[in-house]
C-alpha positions as CSV (number, residue, x, y, z in Angstrom):
1,L,-49.3,28.7,-173.8
2,Y,-48.2,27.2,-170.2
3,L,-49.1,24.5,-169.5
4,H,-45.7,22.8,-167.3
5,D,-45.8,21.6,-163.6
6,N,-48.7,19.8,-164.2
7,G,-49.7,15.7,-164.5
8,F,-49.7,14.9,-168.9
9,A,-48.0,11.8,-169.4
10,K,-49.5,10.8,-173.0
11,L,-47.9,12.8,-176.1
12,K,-51.0,12.0,-177.8
13,N,-53.1,14.2,-175.2
14,V,-50.8,17.2,-176.3
15,C,-50.1,16.2,-180.2
16,M,-53.9,17.9,-179.9
17,L,-53.2,21.2,-179.7
18,S,-52.2,21.3,-183.1
19,A,-55.7,22.0,-184.0
20,C,-54.6,25.3,-182.7
21,P,-53.3,27.2,-184.5
22,S,-52.6,29.8,-183.6
23,L,-50.0,28.5,-181.0
24,I,-46.3,29.4,-181.2
25,A,-44.9,29.2,-177.7
26,L,-45.8,26.1,-175.0
27,T,-44.0,24.7,-171.9
28,M,-44.7,21.6,-171.2
29,F,-41.0,21.2,-168.2
30,D,-41.9,19.4,-165.5
31,C,-44.7,16.9,-166.7
32,P,-44.1,13.5,-167.1
33,I,-44.3,14.0,-170.1
34,S,-41.1,15.9,-170.8
35,L,-39.3,12.2,-168.7
36,K,-40.1,10.6,-172.0
37,K,-37.9,10.4,-174.7
38,G,-37.8,12.0,-177.7
39,Y,-41.0,14.3,-176.3
40,R,-39.1,17.4,-177.9
41,H,-38.6,15.9,-181.3
42,V,-43.0,14.3,-181.3
43,L,-44.4,18.0,-180.3
44,V,-42.2,19.4,-182.8
45,N,-43.3,17.2,-185.8
46,S,-46.5,17.3,-184.6
47,I,-47.5,20.9,-183.8
48,W,-46.3,22.7,-186.8
49,T,-46.9,26.3,-185.6
50,L,-45.0,26.1,-182.5
51,K,-41.0,28.6,-182.9
52,A,-41.0,28.1,-178.7
53,L,-41.1,24.5,-177.0
54,D,-39.8,24.7,-173.0
55,H,-38.6,28.5,-174.2
56,H,-36.4,27.8,-176.3
57,V,-36.3,28.1,-179.9
58,I,-36.9,25.1,-182.3
59,S,-35.0,25.1,-184.8
60,D,-35.0,24.2,-188.5
61,E,-32.6,21.1,-188.0
62,E,-35.3,20.1,-185.0
63,I,-37.9,19.3,-187.7
64,I,-36.0,16.6,-189.5
65,Q,-37.4,13.9,-189.1
66,N,-34.7,11.5,-187.1
67,W,-32.1,14.3,-186.2
68,H,-30.2,14.6,-183.7
69,L,-28.0,16.9,-181.9
70,P,-24.5,16.4,-181.2
71,E,-22.7,14.5,-177.7
72,R,-21.3,17.9,-177.0
73,F,-24.9,19.6,-176.5
């Protein structure tokens, strides 16, 4: 589902997509929501069926709560 370059600004509106059982890929880059801190983490943990977000595969480590990438990444 390609939703990039839109005016989405609230995470709760996008998290409603968790009701879509066949959603495996989503793009949200260049939306106001993508500038929020932790946006990727929230979406990954809200939409369990996702395999890729913003053209990047979701790793197992991203699903773990409070996990952070080292600074070099």
